[in-house]
N, C-alpha and C positions, 0 to 999 in steps of 0.2 A: 607052374604061371611062365607067363612065354618072357620067348628072351631080352624083349626089349622093356619091360618094366620090371624083371627084374636088377637087369641096365639102368631103368631112372633110379630104383631103389639103391644102387648101391652107388650112382653118383651122388645120391644129395646122404648118402652115407659119410661119403668121400668127404663133404660140405663143409657138413655138421661138424664130425674130429677133426675136422684140419682149423674149422673157425674156434672151435673150443682151444686147439691146440693151440690158433698166435692171440689167445686171450687168454691163456696160462703165465703165454712165456715171456707177452706185455708182463701181465703185472709183476712176474721176478724183476725185469732191465733190460731182460733177453729180446733187442728188439731183429737184434741181424738174425738173432733165429726162427726168431719168427713170421718174419717176412723171407724167409727159406723154406718152414715147414710150408708156403699161401704160393709159390712157388713152384715144390714139390706136388703138390696137391694138385693144382692146376694144370701141371705135363700129365701126372697120373687121369686124369680125367679126362684132357685133352687126348691122350694116343687113345682111351678107352672107345668117346666118340668120335674118331678120324674116319673106323671102320666101317659105322653108322653112315658117316657124311659119303664118302666114298660112293658104300651103296648107293643111297639119293642121287646122287647126282646120276649115275652111271642109270638106273631108272630115269633121272630126266631126261635123257641123252634119248632112251630109244622112243619115252612114248611122243616129246618132241620130233624125233627124228635127227634126231644133229650127228651124227658119225665123223 
């Protein structure tokens, strides 16, 4: 499997796990923890995707000759 597809599935899995944890924590009454779990999940995904965004922008610079 290509790394891009693997990363897509990992991001989807993190989103599903984060959503489930958020729902469970809200039902238990821990709204503050639920929000923190969501923020941490978002930061993890953002960190994973940041490398791909950087390579995309570099590729666009090469294609359109923006040096």
